[in-house]
N, C-alpha and C positions, 0 to 999 in steps of 0.2 A: 532789903539791901544789905543789912548786916550779915545775914545768913549767906548771901552770895559772896560777899567779900571773904567771909570765913572759909567757905569752900574753895575759893580761888587760892587763898593762902595755904590751905591744907593740901591742895593738889598742885602746888607749884614748887619751884626750886628742886629739892632732892626727893620729891615724892616717889615712893616705890610701891604704892598700894596695889597697882595692877588694875584698878577700876577706872582709871582715866588714861587718855593717850600719853600724857606726859609721864604719869607714873609707870606705865608699862615700858616706855622707852628707858627711863632711868633705872627701873628694876632690872631690865635686861643688861644694861651697861654694867651695873654693879655685879650681876651674876657672872658675866664674862670676865671681869677683872678678878673676882674671887677665884674662878676656875684657873685662870692663867697663873695666879700667885700659887695656888695649890700644886698645879702641874710642875712649875719650876722648882718649888720647894721639895716635892717628892723626887724630882730628878736629881736634886743635890743631896738626897738622903735625909732630908729634914722631916720630922714627924713620924718616922717609921717606928712602930713598937719594938721595944728591946727584945721581946720574946720571939719575934720573927726574924731578927737580924742574922741568926745562925743558918737559916734556910733560904737559899736564893729563890727556890720555887714558891715557897709560902709568902715571902715578902713581895715577890712580883705579882702574885695573885691578889694580895691585899691592896697593893698600890693600884692595880687595875680596877678592883671593885670600888675603891674610893673615887677614882677618876670617873668611873662609869656613873656612879650616883651623882657626882657633881655635874657631869655633862648632861644628865637627865634634867637637873634643875635649870641649867642654861637653856635647854631645848624648850622646857615649859615656859620660861620667860620669853623666849623668842616667839613662840606661838601666840602668847598674849600680846606682844608688841605688834605682831603681824595683823592680828584681828583689829587692834586699835588703829593701826595705820590705814588699813583698808576702809575703816569707818570714816576716817577723815578724808581719804582720797576722793571719795565720790563728790564731796563738796568742792574740792579743788578742781576736779575735772569740769564741773559745772561753771566755775569761775573762768576756766580757760575757754570753754565753748562760748559763753556769753561775752567774754572779753574779746574774742575774735569778731563777734557780731558788732561790738562797739568800735573795733578798729575799722571794720568795713564801713560803718556809718561815718566815721571820721574821714576816711579816704574819699568816700563819695561826696561828702560835704565840701572838702577842700578842692576836689577836682571840678566841682560844679560852679566854683567862683569864676565868673567870666563866661563860661560855656553855658551856664543855665542848667536847671534841673530837668531831667528827661524821664520818660516812662521807663526806660531801661534801668535807670538808677533805682526807681521805685520797685521794679520787678526783682532786681538783685537783692534789695533789702528784705522784701517779702519772702523770697526763696530762702534767704539765710535765717529768717525768723522761724519758718516752718521746720527747717532742718535742725536748728537749735532746740526747738520745742520737742521734736521727736527724740533727740539725744537726751534731753532732760528727762523725758518719760522713761527711756531705757535706763538711765542712770539711777532713777528712783527705784525701779523694779529690781535692779542689781546693786543696790547700795551696800550690801554686805560683802560684795565681791569686787569693789573698786569702782562702781559706777560705770562710766563710759568705757573703761578698760576691760570690763568683764567679758564682752564678746571676743576680744582679741587675746584673752588669757587662756593658755592651754591647760590640759588636765594635770600637768606637772606644776601648775601654779607659776609658770613663767610666761612672759609675753611671747606670743608666737609671731615670728617674722612673716610667715605666709599669710596668717590671718590679718595682721596689721596692714600689709600691702594690699590685700584684697579689700579690706575695709576702706582704705584710702581711695581706691578707684571707685568703689560703690558710692561713697559719699560724694565724690566729684560728679559721678553720673547722675545721682539723684538731684544734686543742686542744679546741674545744668538743665535737666528736664523741667524742674520747677521754675527755673529762671525763664526758659522759653515759653512755658505755659502762661506765666503772668504777662510776658510780653505779648503773647497771642491774645490774651484777654483785653489788654489795653489798646491793641491795634484797631484802628477804626477804618482805615482804607483797605479795600480788597487786595490791592497790590502788596501792601505791607504784610498782610496775613499770608498771602501766597509765598512771599519771600521767606517768611519764618518756617512755613511748612516745607519749603525746598531745602532748608538747612537741616531737616531731619531725615533726608533721604539716605539710603545706604551707600550711594556712590562716594560721598565724601567722608563717611564715618566708619569705613571698614577698619582702619587702623585702631581707632578708639574701641570699637566693639571687640576686635581681636585681643587687645591688651586686657580689657575688662574680663572677657571670658577666660583667658589664660590665667589671670590672677586668681579667679574664683576656683578654677579647676585645680590649680596648684595647691590651694589651701585645702581642698577636699582630699586630694591625692596624698598630701603629706600627712594629714590626720590618719587616713587609712593605713598608710605605710608604717607609721610609727606604732599604731595600735597592733598591727599584725606582727611586727618585729618584736615588740615587747612581749606579746602573748607567746611567741615562739622562742623566747629567751635569746634572740639574736641581737637585742638592743637592751641596755640597762638604763632605766630611768629612775631617778630619785626626785621626789617632790621637793620643790624649793620652799623656803620660808615665806616669800612674797615676790610678786612680780617687780622687776626693775627695768628701767629704760635700756640698760645695757644688754638685756636679753635679746634685743633685736639684732645685735652685732656679734654676740659671743656664743660659745657653746655652753653646756650645762655646768661646766667647771668655772665659767667666767673668763675663759681665755678667748682672744680674738679668733673668730671663725670666718674664713674667707667666703664660703658659699653664702652664708647668711648676710655678711657685710655687703658683698657686691650686689646681692639681690635687693636689699633695703636701699642702698645708696642710689643705684641706677633707677629703680622705680620712683624714688623720691624726686630725682632730677626730672624724669619724664613727666611725673605728676605735676611738678611746678610748671613745666613747659605748657602742659595742657591747661592749667589754670590761667596762665598769662594769655594763652590763645583765646580762651573764653572771654577774658576781660577786653581783649583787643577787638574781637569779633563777636559781639553779644547776640548777633542775629542767627547763630547756628551752633550746633554742638562743637566742642573742641576738635579740630581736624588734626589728627596725628599723622605725620609723614610715615610712610611704610618703613623708611630706614630706622626711625625710632621704635616702631612696633617690632621689627625684627631684632633690634638690640634688646628689648625687653624679653622677647621669646628666648634668645640665647642665654640671657641671665637666668630665666626661669629653668631652662634645661640644666644649667650648671648647678642651680640650687637643688633641683630634684636629684641629680646625680650624687651630690654631696650627702643628701639624706639617705640614699640607698647605700652609700659606702661607709657611713659612720657606724660606730658601735661594734659589738661583738660579745661573745660569751667569755666568761673567765676560763682560762686554760691552765691546767697543771702540766708542767713539763717534767718535773722530777721531784722526788721526796727523798731527803737524805737526813741522816742523824746530825743534829747540831753539835758541833765539837767546840769546846772552850779551850783556851790556851792551857797546855799541860795535860789535857786529857789524852788517853790512849785511844787508838782506833778500836771500835767495837761494833757489834750489831745493835740494832734498835731493841731496847727493852722497855717495859712499862716504867714510867717515871722519867724517861729520857725526853729531851726536847727534839722535835723534828722540824726541819726547815723545808717548807713547801715553796718551790720555785716555779714561777709561771708568769702570767700576764692577765690584766683585767680584774684583779682582786678588789680594787677600789674604783668603782664607777665614777664618772664625772658628777660632781655635786655631792659626793659622799665623803668629803674630806673632814667634815666636822666630827668632833669626838663622840657625840651621841650616836652617829651613824657608823663610825669605825667600831664602836663597841657592839654593834649588832651583827658583826661578822661571826660566822660559825664554821667550824671544820668538823665533818663527820669522820670519825675514825672507827670503822666497824659499826656497831650499833650505838656508839656513844657520841653525843654532840658536845663538842668542846668550844667554848667561847674564846675567841682570839684575845689574849691579854693585851692591854694597852701598856706599852713601855715608853715612859716619857723621857725626853731630853729637853734642855732649855730651848724653847722656841718651837717644839713640835714633838713628834713621836718617831721612834725607830721601828716600831711594830704596832699595827700592821702597815705594810706598804703595798703598792700596786703590783710589785713583782715578787715579793718575798713575805711569807708568813712564818712565824715561829710559834709553835704550840707544844704543850707537854702531852705525852701519851699517858692517859689516865690508867689507874690500876684496874679499872673495870674491863679493859680490853683484853680479851683472851689471846694467849700466844698462838701464833700461826699466821696465815696469810689473811690480811684484812685490807679493806678498801678505804681510801682516803678521798674525800670530796669536799670542796669549798662551796659555801653558800654565802653570797655577798649581801651587802646591805640592801640591794635592790631586789633580793629574792632569787637571783639567777644562780643556777647550779653549774658547777664545772664538770669536766670529765672525771672519771674515777681512775685513781692510780693505786696499784696494789703494792703493799710493803709486807715485809716479813718481820713479825715481832717474836722475839725469842724469850725464853724464861730468864 
C-alpha cells in the first residue's frame, strides 16, 4: 500500500516523466509553453548571439534551427501524450458501451412498471448484452488504438465520418436482427412466429437496406478515393496526433466542413428515427420511409462530391527576388532571398511548427529547408501562399529549377529562374 501511494504521489500533480498518462500530458503542456516562450522571445530579438547580430541571414538561420529543435521536442511529447491517451481511451469506450446497456436496463425497468415484464424486454436486453460483448472484444483487440474507436479511425489518425456513419448503421442492423432472433426464440405460438418472420420480408425493409448498403459503399468509396488521390499527389494528407470527436464535422485543419457535417448530422437524425421505430414496433426491423432513405442518399452524394472536390497539389505561380526597403532592383544572385508565390504550400493539418520545419525548396540540385521566421503569436514564413528562402552558394549561375516539397511530401510544379554571378 505504501508503494502504491508513493507511486501515485510521484505520478501526480506536475509529473512530466512521460511514463504515465498524467505525466505525458503535463510534459506536453510544459513543452508547448516553453516553445511559445522561446518563439516570442526570439521574435522580440531576445537570446540572439551577439556574433550573429551583424548578419540577417545567419541570425535568421540560427533562429530557425533553434525553433526547429524546440518544435521537435514538442512533437515528441505530443506523440507520448497521444499514446498514453489512446491507452486510457479504450477503457472509457468500454465504460460508455456498458453504460448504455445500463441505461437500457433502467428504461426497460421503469417502463415495465404497471405494464409488466414481457419477452420483448428480455430480448432487447439479451441483444444489447451480445452487442456490448462483441464491442468489448473488439476494444480489447485494438486497445492500443483507442478500443472501440479503432475501426472508425482513418489512416491519418483522425475519426472518419464515412466509417462512423457506416458503423452506426451496422450496429443498429446487428442489434435489430439479434433482437428479433431472441423474440423468435421466446415466441411459443405459431402465429407469433409467423408475424416475426413477416417483419423480415423485403417489402417493408427496402428503405433500411438501401440506407445501410449506401453507408457501407460510401465508406469503401471514400477510402479508395482518398488513397488514390494521395498516391497521385492530388490530395495532401498529414497524420494527426490523435483522433478527436470534432473530426466528424471538420476538415483536416479543424475548420468546419459542410459535406462532413451535413452527412454526419442527417445520418444521426435518421439513425435515431430508426431506433425509435424499432422501440415502438419491436416485432419487425425498423421501417424507414422512402422519403428519409432518399434524404440520406442525397446527403451521401453531397459528401462524396465534397471528397472528390477537396485537396490539390501545391502550385508555384512565380518566383521573384525578395527586396527589402532601400534595396536596389537587381537580378537574382547567390545569397539573395527569393520569394516563391503560389498556393497549397501548407496542407491542412500541417500548421504546427514541427511540420512547417519539414518544408523544403529544391533550387537546382540543392535542397533548402524553409526557415521559420517567428513573430509574436505565429510565423511570417512559411505561409500557404508565400515562401521566402535564400539562394545557397552551391547553386551554379544559370537557369535553375525551383520546386516546393510540402510537409505532406507533395511536390509542386517546377519554375525556372535565372541566377547570375
